[in-house]
C-alpha positions as CSV (number, residue, x, y, z in Angstrom):
1,M,0.0,0.0,0.0
2,S,1.3,3.4,-0.8
3,T,2.0,6.0,1.8
4,T,-0.5,8.9,2.3
5,A,1.7,11.3,0.4
6,E,2.1,8.8,-2.5
7,L,-1.6,8.2,-2.6
8,R,-2.4,11.9,-2.8
9,K,0.1,12.2,-5.7
10,E,-1.4,9.3,-7.5
11,S,-4.9,10.6,-7.0
12,G,-3.9,13.9,-8.6
13,E,-2.3,12.2,-11.6
14,A,-5.2,9.8,-12.2
15,G,-7.5,12.4,-13.6
16,A,-8.1,16.1,-14.2
17,P,-7.4,18.1,-11.0
18,R,-10.5,19.4,-9.3
19,E,-11.0,22.9,-7.9
20,T,-10.6,22.8,-4.1
21,L,-13.9,23.5,-2.4
22,L,-13.1,22.7,1.2
23,E,-9.7,22.7,2.9
24,L,-8.8,21.9,6.5
25,S,-5.2,22.6,7.5
26,G,-3.5,21.8,10.8
27,M,-6.9,21.3,12.4
28,R,-6.8,20.8,16.2
29,V,-10.0,20.6,18.2
30,F,-10.4,19.9,21.9
31,Y,-13.2,18.7,24.2
32,G,-11.9,20.4,27.3
33,A,-8.4,19.0,27.8
34,I,-8.9,16.1,25.4
35,E,-7.5,16.7,21.9
36,A,-10.0,15.2,19.5
37,L,-8.4,16.3,16.2
38,K,-4.6,16.4,16.2
39,G,-3.6,18.6,13.3
40,I,-5.5,17.0,10.5
41,D,-5.2,18.1,6.9
42,L,-8.0,17.4,4.5
43,T,-9.3,18.6,1.1
44,V,-12.5,18.1,-0.8
45,G,-12.6,19.0,-4.5
46,K,-15.7,20.6,-6.1
47,G,-18.0,17.9,-7.3
48,E,-16.4,15.1,-5.3
49,I,-17.7,12.6,-2.8
50,V,-15.1,12.1,-0.1
51,A,-15.5,9.5,2.6
52,L,-14.2,9.7,6.2
53,L,-13.6,6.3,7.7
54,G,-12.5,5.2,11.2
55,G,-13.6,3.6,14.4
56,N,-15.5,5.1,17.2
57,G,-13.7,8.1,18.7
58,A,-11.5,8.5,15.6
59,G,-12.6,12.1,15.0
60,K,-15.0,11.7,12.1
61,T,-18.1,13.4,13.6
62,T,-15.8,16.0,15.2
63,T,-14.5,16.9,11.8
64,L,-18.0,17.4,10.4
65,R,-19.0,19.5,13.4
66,T,-15.9,21.7,12.9
67,V,-16.6,22.2,9.3
68,S,-20.3,23.2,10.0
69,G,-19.3,25.6,12.8
70,M,-20.8,23.5,15.7
71,L,-17.2,23.2,17.1
72,Q,-14.5,25.8,16.9
73,P,-10.8,24.7,16.4
74,R,-8.2,25.8,18.8
75,H,-5.6,25.7,16.0
76,G,-5.7,25.5,12.2
77,E,-8.0,26.8,9.5
78,V,-11.1,25.8,7.6
79,R,-11.5,27.3,4.2
80,L,-14.4,27.2,1.8
81,R,-13.7,28.3,-1.7
82,G,-10.5,29.8,-0.3
83,E,-12.2,31.9,2.4
84,R,-11.7,31.2,6.0
85,I,-14.9,30.1,7.8
86,D,-13.6,28.8,11.1
87,G,-15.1,31.1,13.8
88,I,-18.4,31.6,11.9
89,K,-21.4,30.3,13.8
90,S,-23.2,27.2,12.4
91,H,-26.5,28.9,11.5
92,E,-24.6,31.5,9.5
93,L,-22.6,28.9,7.6
94,V,-25.8,27.7,5.9
95,R,-25.7,30.9,4.0
96,F,-22.2,29.9,2.8
97,G,-23.6,26.8,1.1
98,I,-23.0,24.1,3.8
99,G,-25.7,21.6,4.7
100,H,-25.2,19.2,7.6
101,V,-27.2,16.0,8.2
102,P,-26.1,15.0,11.7
103,E,-25.9,11.5,13.1
104,G,-29.3,10.4,14.5
105,R,-31.3,12.4,11.9
106,R,-32.8,14.8,14.5
107,V,-36.0,15.6,12.6
108,F,-38.7,17.8,14.3
109,A,-40.8,14.9,15.5
110,T,-44.1,16.8,16.2
111,M,-44.0,18.7,13.0
112,S,-45.2,17.5,9.6
113,V,-42.9,16.3,6.9
114,L,-43.7,19.5,4.9
115,D,-43.0,21.7,7.9
116,N,-39.6,20.0,8.4
117,L,-38.7,20.6,4.8
118,E,-39.8,24.3,5.0
119,M,-37.6,24.7,8.1
120,G,-34.6,23.7,5.9
121,A,-35.3,26.7,3.7
122,Y,-35.1,29.3,6.5
123,R,-32.2,31.1,4.8
124,F,-34.6,32.2,2.1
125,K,-37.5,34.7,2.3
126,S,-39.9,32.1,1.1
127,V,-40.0,28.4,0.2
128,D,-39.3,27.7,-3.5
129,S,-41.7,25.2,-4.9
130,G,-38.9,24.0,-7.2
131,D,-36.8,23.0,-4.2
132,L,-39.7,21.1,-2.8
133,D,-40.3,19.4,-6.1
134,R,-36.6,18.3,-6.2
135,V,-36.8,16.8,-2.8
136,F,-40.1,15.0,-3.5
137,T,-38.6,13.7,-6.8
138,L,-35.6,12.3,-5.0
139,F,-37.8,11.0,-2.1
140,P,-41.3,10.0,-3.4
141,R,-42.2,8.6,0.0
142,L,-41.8,12.1,1.5
143,A,-44.3,13.4,-1.0
144,E,-46.8,10.7,0.0
145,R,-46.3,11.5,3.7
146,R,-46.0,15.3,3.5
147,S,-48.8,15.9,6.1
148,Q,-47.6,13.1,8.4
149,Q,-45.8,13.9,11.7
150,A,-42.1,13.3,11.2
151,G,-41.9,11.3,14.5
152,T,-44.2,8.6,13.1
153,L,-42.0,7.9,10.0
154,S,-39.8,4.8,9.8
155,G,-36.0,5.2,10.4
156,G,-35.3,5.2,6.7
157,E,-38.0,7.8,6.0
158,Q,-36.6,10.0,8.8
159,Q,-33.1,9.8,7.2
160,M,-34.7,10.8,3.8
161,L,-36.4,13.7,5.5
162,A,-33.1,14.8,7.2
163,I,-31.3,14.8,3.9
164,G,-34.2,16.5,2.1
165,R,-34.4,19.2,4.8
166,A,-30.7,19.9,4.3
167,L,-31.2,20.1,0.5
168,M,-33.8,22.8,1.0
169,G,-31.0,25.1,1.9
170,R,-29.4,24.5,-1.6
171,P,-26.0,23.5,-0.2
172,E,-22.9,23.4,-2.4
173,L,-21.3,21.1,0.2
174,L,-23.4,18.4,2.0
175,L,-22.0,16.9,5.2
176,L,-23.5,13.4,5.9
177,D,-22.9,11.8,9.3
178,E,-23.6,8.0,9.3
179,P,-26.6,8.0,6.9
180,S,-26.8,4.2,7.0
181,M,-26.9,3.8,10.8
182,G,-29.7,1.6,12.1
183,L,-31.2,1.0,8.6
184,A,-32.1,-2.2,6.9
185,P,-29.8,-3.2,4.0
186,L,-32.4,-2.5,1.3
187,I,-33.0,1.0,2.7
188,V,-29.2,1.6,3.0
189,Q,-28.9,0.8,-0.7
190,Q,-31.6,3.3,-1.6
191,I,-30.0,6.0,0.5
192,F,-26.7,5.6,-1.1
193,E,-28.2,5.6,-4.6
194,I,-29.9,8.9,-3.7
195,I,-26.6,10.3,-2.4
196,K,-25.0,9.5,-5.7
197,E,-27.8,11.2,-7.6
198,I,-27.5,14.3,-5.4
199,N,-23.8,14.4,-6.2
200,E,-24.4,14.0,-9.9
201,Q,-26.8,17.0,-9.7
202,G,-23.8,19.1,-8.6
203,T,-23.6,18.9,-4.8
204,T,-20.2,18.0,-3.3
205,V,-20.4,15.5,-0.4
206,L,-18.3,14.8,2.6
207,L,-19.5,11.5,4.0
208,V,-18.8,9.9,7.4
209,E,-19.7,6.3,7.3
210,Q,-19.0,3.0,9.2
211,N,-19.9,0.9,6.2
212,A,-16.6,1.0,4.4
213,T,-17.7,-1.0,1.4
214,Q,-20.7,1.3,0.7
215,A,-18.8,4.5,1.3
216,L,-15.7,3.7,-0.7
217,G,-17.9,2.2,-3.5
218,L,-19.5,5.6,-3.8
219,A,-16.7,8.0,-3.1
220,N,-13.9,9.4,-5.3
221,R,-11.4,9.5,-2.4
222,G,-11.2,8.6,1.2
223,Y,-9.5,9.4,4.5
224,V,-9.0,7.0,7.3
225,L,-8.9,8.7,10.8
226,E,-7.3,7.1,13.8
227,T,-7.5,8.8,17.2
228,G,-7.8,12.2,15.7
229,S,-5.1,11.9,13.0
230,V,-5.1,11.0,9.3
231,A,-3.7,7.5,9.1
232,M,-4.3,6.9,5.4
233,S,-5.8,8.6,2.4
234,G,-6.1,8.1,-1.3
235,P,-8.4,7.1,-4.2
236,A,-11.4,5.1,-2.9
237,E,-10.7,2.1,-5.0
238,E,-7.1,1.8,-3.6
239,L,-8.3,2.1,0.0
240,L,-11.0,-0.5,-0.6
241,A,-8.4,-2.9,-2.0
242,D,-5.9,-2.4,0.9
243,S,-5.7,-5.4,3.2
244,R,-5.5,-3.2,6.3
245,I,-8.8,-1.5,5.5
246,R,-10.4,-4.8,4.7
247,A,-9.2,-6.3,7.9
248,A,-10.3,-3.3,10.0
249,Y,-13.7,-2.6,8.4
250,L,-14.7,-5.7,6.5
251,G,-13.8,-8.4,8.9
252,E,-11.3,-10.0,6.6
253,G,-7.8,-11.2,7.6
254,A,-5.0,-8.9,6.7
255,A,-2.6,-10.3,4.0
């Protein structure tokens, strides 16, 4: 397996370089005295799907929360389209084109599906019917249940609603935290097919996912985090073929 530096070089030579949309450099984030991110560097090119892999406590969710402004770094920079955004509050970053679908979905349970979606468009003066049509085209079940309380939806339907709500803000960069968690395999496949379609429609995706096969099968590139540091990175197909990745995340013996 190539080193991280070699993988990055190979990735750049494999195809046309992409314009950098998101860049994290020297990112250090703390929970009190505990250092959760230990100087990570990470880039996401415009139009890419980039997967973040790693075990519990590796720093994946912390990375997304830092990008979306929920956490503030003690050191390092977050840049979007070359502009520093670390220090900007999360509700303001929506206006910069960042949508965040957190782990656990967190829909407004007592509100209807339609009301949840309309909440996602709060950055605009009014709800655009075209945005609703796009969400309902991606997720026909939400159209069928538009008047139903969100808390009565199945887990898969709530995940669809959480993604749809984020799309109502017209994000250029969509952060997805464990979209497959707790879902049946058939629903997981549907969710990943929709993520691919969202990306093909022009939305860049940074994806945190425990299911390495699904994530790397979808992504252009990947990063593997271990205890707050980048342990490996490179083209998704090379990471998926690596024996260490397969042993750690697919339950196969290392070669």
